[in-house]
TIVO-2410 file (N, C-alpha, C; in nm, 3 decimals):
# residues 103
REC num residu      c1      c2      c3 atome chaine
REC   1      M   0.081  -0.107  -0.002     N      A
REC   1      M  -0.001   0.004   0.002    CA      A
REC   1      M   0.095   0.127  -0.001     C      A
REC   2      R   0.053   0.223  -0.071     N      A
REC   2      R   0.127   0.336  -0.091    CA      A
REC   2      R   0.102   0.430   0.029     C      A
REC   3      T   0.200   0.507   0.051     N      A
REC   3      T   0.191   0.599   0.180    CA      A
REC   3      T   0.108   0.727   0.133     C      A
REC   4      E   0.107   0.755   0.005     N      A
REC   4      E   0.041   0.867  -0.055    CA      A
REC   4      E  -0.016   0.844  -0.197     C      A
REC   5      Y  -0.138   0.885  -0.217     N      A
REC   5      Y  -0.206   0.868  -0.344    CA      A
REC   5      Y  -0.230   1.009  -0.411     C      A
REC   6      D  -0.231   0.998  -0.544     N      A
REC   6      D  -0.242   1.131  -0.614    CA      A
REC   6      D  -0.383   1.129  -0.685     C      A
REC   7      F  -0.467   1.211  -0.626     N      A
REC   7      F  -0.613   1.228  -0.676    CA      A
REC   7      F  -0.628   1.350  -0.765     C      A
REC   8      S  -0.525   1.419  -0.808     N      A
REC   8      S  -0.534   1.537  -0.883    CA      A
REC   8      S  -0.611   1.516  -1.018     C      A
REC   9      K  -0.615   1.400  -1.073     N      A
REC   9      K  -0.686   1.378  -1.203    CA      A
REC   9      K  -0.807   1.296  -1.171     C      A
REC  10      G  -0.845   1.289  -1.048     N      A
REC  10      G  -0.962   1.210  -1.010    CA      A
REC  10      G  -1.096   1.280  -1.039     C      A
REC  11      K  -1.197   1.207  -1.069     N      A
REC  11      K  -1.335   1.267  -1.095    CA      A
REC  11      K  -1.441   1.223  -1.002     C      A
REC  12      R  -1.529   1.295  -0.968     N      A
REC  12      R  -1.643   1.256  -0.870    CA      A
REC  12      R  -1.738   1.175  -0.949     C      A
REC  13      G  -1.816   1.091  -0.885     N      A
REC  13      G  -1.929   1.010  -0.944    CA      A
REC  13      G  -1.908   0.866  -0.939     C      A
REC  14      A  -1.967   0.792  -1.028     N      A
REC  14      A  -1.956   0.646  -1.025    CA      A
REC  14      A  -1.832   0.612  -1.085     C      A
REC  15      A  -1.760   0.499  -1.032     N      A
REC  15      A  -1.632   0.457  -1.081    CA      A
REC  15      A  -1.634   0.403  -1.227     C      A
REC  16      I  -1.749   0.345  -1.265     N      A
REC  16      I  -1.780   0.297  -1.397    CA      A
REC  16      I  -1.902   0.358  -1.443     C      A
REC  17      P  -1.910   0.449  -1.535     N      A
REC  17      P  -2.036   0.505  -1.579    CA      A
REC  17      P  -2.102   0.404  -1.669     C      A
REC  18      Q  -2.233   0.401  -1.656     N      A
REC  18      Q  -2.313   0.310  -1.737    CA      A
REC  18      Q  -2.375   0.382  -1.848     C      A
REC  19      K  -2.363   0.329  -1.971     N      A
REC  19      K  -2.426   0.413  -2.079    CA      A
REC  19      K  -2.576   0.378  -2.083     C      A
REC  20      G  -2.644   0.488  -2.117     N      A
REC  20      G  -2.796   0.462  -2.133    CA      A
REC  20      G  -2.874   0.471  -2.007     C      A
REC  21      E  -2.818   0.475  -1.900     N      A
REC  21      E  -2.891   0.474  -1.770    CA      A
REC  21      E  -2.827   0.596  -1.675     C      A
REC  22      T  -2.912   0.643  -1.603     N      A
REC  22      T  -2.875   0.760  -1.509    CA      A
REC  22      T  -2.929   0.720  -1.369     C      A
REC  23      R  -2.836   0.736  -1.279     N      A
REC  23      R  -2.874   0.717  -1.139    CA      A
REC  23      R  -2.947   0.837  -1.074     C      A
REC  24      I  -3.081   0.822  -1.030     N      A
REC  24      I  -3.143   0.940  -0.972    CA      A
REC  24      I  -3.196   0.887  -0.837     C      A
REC  25      S  -3.237   0.984  -0.761     N      A
REC  25      S  -3.317   0.956  -0.641    CA      A
REC  25      S  -3.456   1.024  -0.648     C      A
REC  26      I  -3.562   0.927  -0.623     N      A
REC  26      I  -3.691   0.983  -0.635    CA      A
REC  26      I  -3.775   0.920  -0.508     C      A
REC  27      F  -3.888   0.980  -0.481     N      A
REC  27      F  -3.975   0.937  -0.381    CA      A
REC  27      F  -4.093   0.860  -0.448     C      A
REC  28      I  -4.099   0.736  -0.393     N      A
REC  28      I  -4.218   0.640  -0.454    CA      A
REC  28      I  -4.295   0.616  -0.327     C      A
REC  29      D  -4.430   0.601  -0.350     N      A
REC  29      D  -4.515   0.559  -0.244    CA      A
REC  29      D  -4.479   0.417  -0.193     C      A
REC  30      N  -4.481   0.392  -0.068     N      A
REC  30      N  -4.445   0.265  -0.011    CA      A
REC  30      N  -4.525   0.157  -0.063     C      A
REC  31      T  -4.657   0.173  -0.089     N      A
REC  31      T  -4.752   0.077  -0.149    CA      A
REC  31      T  -4.714   0.040  -0.296     C      A
REC  32      V  -4.667   0.141  -0.361     N      A
REC  32      V  -4.629   0.113  -0.503    CA      A
REC  32      V  -4.490   0.040  -0.502     C      A
REC  33      L  -4.396   0.078  -0.421     N      A
REC  33      L  -4.271   0.020  -0.414    CA      A
REC  33      L  -4.285  -0.134  -0.371     C      A
REC  34      D  -4.378  -0.157  -0.266     N      A
REC  34      D  -4.389  -0.294  -0.221    CA      A
REC  34      D  -4.454  -0.385  -0.315     C      A
REC  35      A  -4.551  -0.325  -0.395     N      A
REC  35      A  -4.612  -0.393  -0.510    CA      A
REC  35      A  -4.508  -0.440  -0.621     C      A
REC  36      F  -4.419  -0.340  -0.666     N      A
REC  36      F  -4.321  -0.374  -0.754    CA      A
REC  36      F  -4.231  -0.477  -0.699     C      A
REC  37      R  -4.184  -0.468  -0.581     N      A
REC  37      R  -4.094  -0.563  -0.527    CA      A
REC  37      R  -4.147  -0.704  -0.515     C      A
REC  38      A  -4.281  -0.713  -0.482     N      A
REC  38      A  -4.345  -0.844  -0.479    CA      A
REC  38      A  -4.357  -0.903  -0.615     C      A
REC  39      R  -4.397  -0.825  -0.716     N      A
REC  39      R  -4.400  -0.858  -0.855    CA      A
REC  39      R  -4.267  -0.910  -0.909     C      A
REC  40      A  -4.177  -0.839  -0.885     N      A
REC  40      A  -4.038  -0.860  -0.926    CA      A
REC  40      A  -3.976  -0.990  -0.861     C      A
REC  41      E  -4.010  -1.005  -0.739     N      A
REC  41      E  -3.961  -1.140  -0.682    CA      A
REC  41      E  -4.038  -1.261  -0.741     C      A
REC  42      K  -4.166  -1.252  -0.765     N      A
REC  42      K  -4.237  -1.361  -0.839    CA      A
REC  42      K  -4.179  -1.381  -0.976     C      A
REC  43      A  -4.152  -1.265  -1.045     N      A
REC  43      A  -4.093  -1.291  -1.178    CA      A
REC  43      A  -3.946  -1.321  -1.183     C      A
REC  44      G  -3.881  -1.310  -1.077     N      A
REC  44      G  -3.743  -1.341  -1.073    CA      A
REC  44      G  -3.653  -1.232  -1.133     C      A
REC  45      T  -3.691  -1.113  -1.131     N      A
REC  45      T  -3.614  -0.991  -1.185    CA      A
REC  45      T  -3.606  -0.885  -1.081     C      A
REC  46      G  -3.541  -0.780  -1.117     N      A
REC  46      G  -3.519  -0.675  -1.024    CA      A
REC  46      G  -3.637  -0.579  -1.020     C      A
REC  47      Y  -3.668  -0.519  -0.912     N      A
REC  47      Y  -3.786  -0.422  -0.915    CA      A
REC  47      Y  -3.775  -0.301  -0.984     C      A
REC  48      Q  -3.642  -0.262  -0.986     N      A
REC  48      Q  -3.613  -0.140  -1.061    CA      A
REC  48      Q  -3.628  -0.153  -1.219     C      A
REC  49      T  -3.579  -0.273  -1.254     N      A
REC  49      T  -3.598  -0.319  -1.401    CA      A
REC  49      T  -3.743  -0.323  -1.440     C      A
REC  50      M  -3.826  -0.372  -1.344     N      A
REC  50      M  -3.967  -0.385  -1.366    CA      A
REC  50      M  -4.043  -0.244  -1.378     C      A
REC  51      M  -3.989  -0.158  -1.282     N      A
REC  51      M  -4.044  -0.018  -1.282    CA      A
REC  51      M  -4.012   0.054  -1.407     C      A
REC  52      N  -3.883   0.029  -1.457     N      A
REC  52      N  -3.837   0.092  -1.584    CA      A
REC  52      N  -3.922   0.040  -1.693     C      A
REC  53      E  -3.942  -0.091  -1.700     N      A
REC  53      E  -4.030  -0.148  -1.808    CA      A
REC  53      E  -4.173  -0.081  -1.805     C      A
REC  54      A  -4.232  -0.064  -1.701     N      A
REC  54      A  -4.362  -0.011  -1.676    CA      A
REC  54      A  -4.364   0.136  -1.719     C      A
REC  55      L  -4.267   0.215  -1.686     N      A
REC  55      L  -4.254   0.345  -1.743    CA      A
REC  55      L  -4.247   0.357  -1.897     C      A
REC  56      R  -4.160   0.271  -1.948     N      A
REC  56      R  -4.151   0.252  -2.090    CA      A
REC  56      R  -4.276   0.218  -2.154     C      A
REC  57      Q  -4.351   0.131  -2.104     N      A
REC  57      Q  -4.481   0.092  -2.167    CA      A
REC  57      Q  -4.573   0.205  -2.166     C      A
REC  58      Y  -4.580   0.278  -2.048     N      A
REC  58      Y  -4.668   0.394  -2.036    CA      A
REC  58      Y  -4.633   0.501  -2.143     C      A
REC  59      L  -4.505   0.529  -2.151     N      A
REC  59      L  -4.461   0.622  -2.254    CA      A
REC  59      L  -4.495   0.583  -2.392     C      A
REC  60      S  -4.487   0.460  -2.430     N      A
REC  60      S  -4.514   0.406  -2.567    CA      A
REC  60      S  -4.658   0.416  -2.597     C      A
REC  61      E  -4.751   0.418  -2.492     N      A
REC  61      E  -4.889   0.414  -2.514    CA      A
REC  61      E  -4.948   0.564  -2.489     C      A
REC  62      A  -4.875   0.651  -2.439     N      A
REC  62      A  -4.919   0.778  -2.417    CA      A
REC  62      A  -4.924   0.865  -2.545     C      A
REC  63      E  -4.997   0.970  -2.558     N      A
REC  63      E  -5.013   1.056  -2.673    CA      A
REC  63      E  -4.872   1.101  -2.718     C      A
REC  64      P  -4.851   1.102  -2.846     N      A
REC  64      P  -4.717   1.158  -2.889    CA      A
REC  64      P  -4.716   1.302  -2.866     C      A
REC  65      P  -4.593   1.367  -2.848     N      A
REC  65      P  -4.579   1.507  -2.841    CA      A
REC  65      P  -4.633   1.579  -2.963     C      A
REC  66      I  -4.669   1.712  -2.951     N      A
REC  66      I  -4.724   1.774  -3.058    CA      A
REC  66      I  -4.596   1.824  -3.142     C      A
REC  67      T  -4.586   1.772  -3.266     N      A
REC  67      T  -4.470   1.817  -3.353    CA      A
REC  67      T  -4.530   1.930  -3.450     C      A
REC  68      E  -4.431   1.981  -3.515     N      A
REC  68      E  -4.459   2.086  -3.608    CA      A
REC  68      E  -4.557   2.044  -3.719     C      A
REC  69      T  -4.536   1.916  -3.769     N      A
REC  69      T  -4.622   1.864  -3.868    CA      A
REC  69      T  -4.762   1.840  -3.819     C      A
REC  70      I  -4.782   1.794  -3.694     N      A
REC  70      I  -4.916   1.790  -3.633    CA      A
REC  70      I  -4.982   1.920  -3.621     C      A
REC  71      L  -4.906   2.013  -3.569     N      A
REC  71      L  -4.967   2.152  -3.546    CA      A
REC  71      L  -5.007   2.206  -3.678     C      A
REC  72      R  -4.920   2.196  -3.786     N      A
REC  72      R  -4.964   2.243  -3.920    CA      A
REC  72      R  -5.084   2.178  -3.970     C      A
REC  73      H  -5.095   2.061  -3.952     N      A
REC  73      H  -5.216   1.981  -3.999    CA      A
REC  73      H  -5.338   2.032  -3.931     C      A
REC  74      V  -5.346   2.055  -3.796     N      A
REC  74      V  -5.452   2.103  -3.714    CA      A
REC  74      V  -5.487   2.240  -3.762     C      A
REC  75      L  -5.393   2.327  -3.777     N      A
REC  75      L  -5.418   2.465  -3.821    CA      A
REC  75      L  -5.471   2.468  -3.959     C      A
REC  76      R  -5.439   2.393  -4.047     N      A
REC  76      R  -5.495   2.388  -4.185    CA      A
REC  76      R  -5.639   2.353  -4.176     C      A
REC  77      Q  -5.675   2.270  -4.079     N      A
REC  77      Q  -5.821   2.231  -4.064    CA      A
REC  77      Q  -5.898   2.332  -3.991     C      A
REC  78      E  -5.845   2.393  -3.900     N      A
REC  78      E  -5.915   2.496  -3.805    CA      A
REC  78      E  -5.926   2.636  -3.862     C      A
REC  79      I  -5.831   2.691  -3.915     N      A
REC  79      I  -5.827   2.818  -3.961    CA      A
REC  79      I  -5.930   2.847  -4.070     C      A
REC  80      P  -5.950   2.775  -4.174     N      A
REC  80      P  -6.066   2.802  -4.256    CA      A
REC  80      P  -6.205   2.805  -4.196     C      A
REC  81      E  -6.227   2.717  -4.096     N      A
REC  81      E  -6.348   2.726  -4.022    CA      A
REC  81      E  -6.367   2.849  -3.962     C      A
REC  82      Y  -6.250   2.889  -3.890     N      A
REC  82      Y  -6.245   3.019  -3.813    CA      A
REC  82      Y  -6.280   3.138  -3.889     C      A
REC  83      L  -6.217   3.134  -4.014     N      A
REC  83      L  -6.231   3.255  -4.101    CA      A
REC  83      L  -6.362   3.262  -4.166     C      A
REC  84      H  -6.425   3.149  -4.183     N      A
REC  84      H  -6.562   3.147  -4.245    CA      A
REC  84      H  -6.681   3.157  -4.140     C      A
REC  85      G  -6.648   3.208  -4.022     N      A
REC  85      G  -6.749   3.233  -3.925    CA      A
REC  85      G  -6.786   3.133  -3.829     C      A
REC  86      A  -6.713   3.016  -3.821     N      A
REC  86      A  -6.744   2.905  -3.733    CA      A
REC  86      A  -6.720   2.951  -3.581     C      A
REC  87      A  -6.624   3.044  -3.569     N      A
REC  87      A  -6.588   3.087  -3.440    CA      A
REC  87      A  -6.629   3.239  -3.432     C      A
REC  88      P  -6.665   3.282  -3.314     N      A
REC  88      P  -6.706   3.421  -3.290    CA      A
REC  88      P  -6.585   3.519  -3.315     C      A
REC  89      R  -6.608   3.631  -3.381     N      A
REC  89      R  -6.507   3.727  -3.402    CA      A
REC  89      R  -6.519   3.851  -3.308     C      A
REC  90      T  -6.399   3.895  -3.273     N      A
REC  90      T  -6.397   4.014  -3.174    CA      A
REC  90      T  -6.304   4.116  -3.238     C      A
REC  91      G  -6.329   4.239  -3.205     N      A
REC  91      G  -6.231   4.330  -3.245    CA      A
REC  91      G  -6.215   4.358  -3.390     C      A
REC  92      R  -6.115   4.420  -3.443     N      A
REC  92      R  -6.094   4.442  -3.581    CA      A
REC  92      R  -6.052   4.308  -3.653     C      A
REC  93      Q  -6.115   4.302  -3.772     N      A
REC  93      Q  -6.105   4.183  -3.855    CA      A
REC  93      Q  -6.038   4.210  -3.993     C      A
REC  94      F  -5.992   4.114  -4.057     N      A
REC  94      F  -5.931   4.127  -4.182    CA      A
REC  94      F  -6.037   4.089  -4.280     C      A
REC  95      R  -6.030   4.162  -4.395     N      A
REC  95      R  -6.116   4.124  -4.511    CA      A
REC  95      R  -6.052   4.018  -4.585     C      A
REC  96      K  -6.122   3.956  -4.678     N      A
REC  96      K  -6.061   3.846  -4.766    CA      A
REC  96      K  -5.935   3.905  -4.851     C      A
REC  97      S  -5.953   4.033  -4.882     N      A
REC  97      S  -5.847   4.094  -4.957    CA      A
REC  97      S  -5.714   4.115  -4.865     C      A
REC  98      G  -5.728   4.110  -4.735     N      A
REC  98      G  -5.614   4.123  -4.650    CA      A
REC  98      G  -5.600   4.257  -4.589     C      A
REC  99      K  -5.681   4.345  -4.629     N      A
REC  99      K  -5.677   4.494  -4.574    CA      A
REC  99      K  -5.749   4.492  -4.441     C      A
REC 100      R  -5.707   4.573  -4.355     N      A
REC 100      R  -5.767   4.594  -4.229    CA      A
REC 100      R  -5.903   4.674  -4.245     C      A
REC 101      G  -6.011   4.651  -4.163     N      A
REC 101      G  -6.135   4.715  -4.181    CA      A
REC 101      G  -6.247   4.638  -4.130     C      A
REC 102      S  -6.364   4.671  -4.142     N      A
REC 102      S  -6.469   4.597  -4.098    CA      A
REC 102      S  -6.518   4.510  -4.211     C      A
REC 103      T  -6.584   4.389  -4.177     N      A
REC 103      T  -6.619   4.298  -4.274    CA      A
REC 103      T  -6.764   4.310  -4.314     C      A
***
C-alpha cells in the first residue's frame, strides 16, 4: 500500500459510468414500491428493472408530443372554419383581400 495517493486527476461520481442509464433519487409511495418488489420477486427480476419497463410501456402508449407537422395539420383544418364564421369574431377583422377594416 502506498503512503500517498495522487487524486489530482480524479473525478467525482460512479467509478464505472453506465451508458444509457442515469442514477437518480426519487420518492415512491411505499405501497407502489412494495407492489413492484413483490411482482419482481415472483418474476425473478429486479424491481427497478420492472419499474423501468412499466414506465417505458406507459410512454409508448401515451399520446405523442405535438410536432410541427401535427400543428400545421390542425391549423390547416381549423383556420378555414374560423375565418368562415365558425368561431365568434371580436375586435378588428381582416377582409378577404387582407386589408384591415370591418367585414
